[in-house]
C-alpha positions in Angstrom: 113.8 11.3 -57.9 116.0 12.3 -55.2 115.0 9.5 -53.2 115.6 7.0 -56.0 119.3 8.2 -56.1 119.6 8.2 -52.4 118.2 4.6 -52.1 120.5 3.3 -55.1 123.5 4.9 -53.3 122.6 3.4 -50.0 122.2 -0.1 -51.7 125.5 0.0 -53.2 127.2 1.0 -50.0 125.5 -1.9 -48.2 126.6 -4.4 -50.9 130.3 -3.2 -50.6 130.1 -3.5 -46.8 128.7 -7.0 -47.1 131.5 -8.2 -49.6 134.1 -6.8 -47.2 132.7 -8.8 -44.2 132.6 -12.0 -46.4 136.4 -11.7 -46.7 136.4 -11.6 -50.5 139.2 -9.5 -52.0 141.9 -10.1 -54.4 142.2 -13.7 -55.2 146.0 -13.7 -55.2 145.9 -12.9 -51.6 143.4 -15.5 -50.6 145.3 -18.4 -49.2 142.5 -20.9 -50.1 143.4 -20.4 -53.9 147.2 -21.0 -53.4 147.3 -24.5 -54.6 145.3 -23.8 -57.5 147.5 -20.8 -58.4 150.7 -22.8 -57.9 149.3 -25.7 -60.2 148.7 -23.2 -63.0 152.0 -21.5 -62.5 153.8 -24.9 -62.9 151.7 -25.7 -65.9 152.5 -22.4 -67.5 156.2 -22.7 -66.7 156.4 -26.3 -68.2 154.4 -25.1 -71.5 156.8 -22.1 -71.7 159.8 -24.5 -71.2 158.7 -27.0 -73.7 157.9 -24.2 -76.3 161.3 -22.6 -75.7 163.4 -25.9 -75.7 161.5 -27.6 -78.7 160.8 -24.5 -81.0 162.6 -21.2 -80.1 165.9 -22.3 -78.8 166.7 -24.7 -81.7 165.9 -22.0 -84.1 168.1 -19.5 -82.2 170.8 -22.1 -81.9 170.6 -22.8 -85.8 170.9 -19.0 -86.5 173.8 -18.7 -84.1 175.5 -21.8 -85.6 174.8 -20.4 -89.2 176.2 -17.0 -88.2 179.3 -18.5 -86.6 179.9 -20.7 -89.9 179.3 -17.6 -91.9 181.8 -15.7 -89.8 184.4 -18.6 -90.0 183.9 -18.8 -93.9 184.3 -15.0 -94.1 187.4 -15.1 -91.9 189.0 -17.9 -94.0 188.1 -15.9 -97.2 189.6 -12.7 -95.7 192.8 -14.7 -94.9 192.9 -16.0 -98.6 192.4 -12.6 -99.9 195.1 -11.3 -97.6 197.4 -13.9 -98.9 196.5 -13.0 -102.5 196.9 -9.3 -101.8 200.4 -10.0 -100.5 201.3 -12.1 -103.5 199.9 -9.3 -105.8 201.9 -6.7 -103.9 205.0 -8.7 -104.2 204.4 -9.2 -108.0 203.8 -5.5 -108.2 207.1 -4.7 -106.5 208.9 -7.2 -108.6 207.3 -5.7 -111.8 208.2 -2.2 -110.6 211.8 -3.3 -110.0 212.1 -4.9 -113.4 210.6 -1.7 -115.1 213.1 0.4 -113.4 216.0 -1.8 -114.3 214.7 -1.8 -117.9 214.4 1.9 -117.9 217.9 2.4 -116.6 219.2 -0.1 -119.2 217.3 1.9 -121.9 218.7 5.1 -120.7 222.3 3.7 -120.4 221.9 2.5 -124.2 220.6 5.9 -125.2 223.5 7.6 -123.4 225.8 5.3 -125.1 224.4 5.9 -128.6 224.4 9.7 -127.8 228.1 9.5 -126.7 229.0 7.7 -129.9 227.2 10.2 -132.0 229.0 12.9 -130.0 232.3 11.2 -130.3 231.8 11.1 -134.1 230.6 14.7 -134.4 233.6 15.8 -132.2 235.9 13.8 -134.5 234.5 15.5 -137.5 234.7 18.9 -136.0 238.2 18.3 -134.9 239.1 17.1 -138.5 237.4 20.2 -140.0 239.1 22.5 -137.6 242.7 20.8 -138.3 241.8 21.1 -142.1 240.9 24.8 -141.7 243.8 25.5 -139.4 246.1 24.0 -142.0 244.6 26.1 -144.6 244.9 29.2 -142.4 248.5 28.4 -141.6 249.3 28.0 -145.4 247.3 31.2 -146.1 249.3 32.9 -143.2 252.6 31.6 -144.6 251.6 32.8 -148.0 250.7 36.2 -146.7 253.9 36.3 -144.5 256.0 35.3 -147.6 254.1 37.9 -149.6 254.5 40.5 -146.8 258.3 39.8 -146.7 258.5 40.2 -150.5 256.4 43.4 -150.2 258.7 44.7 -147.4 261.8 43.9 -149.4 260.4 45.7 -152.4 259.4 48.7 -150.3 262.7 48.5 -148.5 264.7 48.4 -151.8 262.6 51.3 -153.2 262.9 53.4 -150.1 266.6 52.9 -149.8 266.9 53.8 -153.5 264.9 57.0 -152.9 266.8 57.9 -149.8 270.2 57.4 -151.6 268.8 59.6 -154.5 267.5 62.1 -151.9 270.9 62.4 -150.5 272.3 63.3 -153.9 274.0 60.1 -154.7 273.3 57.8 -157.6 271.8 54.6 -156.5 273.2 51.3 -157.7 270.3 48.9 -157.7 272.8 45.8 -157.1 274.3 47.4 -154.0 270.8 48.5 -152.6 269.5 44.9 -153.1 272.4 43.5 -151.4 272.3 45.8 -148.6 268.6 45.3 -148.0 269.0 41.5 -148.3 271.8 41.5 -145.7 269.8 43.6 -143.3 266.7 41.4 -143.7 268.6 38.2 -142.7 269.2 39.6 -139.5 
């Protein structure tokens, strides 16, 4: 068995040595196959060019033009939306200004109504105060008149008592005249 393995190894070595001597190696490096390789290279490049120019590139061009159209349409739509948004903002600002003006007008009307009511209430209160002041002045005048009469009566009685206390006889007419003259001033 050992001889069989040795013989097989030796045969393989001789075969490899024989192939090396014959000059066979990589076909890409063999100059005798260059024209054949160039022919198939040209055929392959022409086939790839035809496939790309007739099939792949038109599809890619179509997709690119479709995308460009979509982008253009989207930009136009965005511009329209931008214009609409500007118009909507202007309408909003105008509505806001109108609402503020209306609120100010309503507030001014409410203030005017409140002022009218306040003026009426003040006029009524002034009238009531004037009436009560007149009543109070009348009452004070009556009290003053009553007080003067009371003072005069008290003064007459006191004067009569003083005259009696001094031991004189009081004359009512003389006491009344003296008190009246003294009260006049």
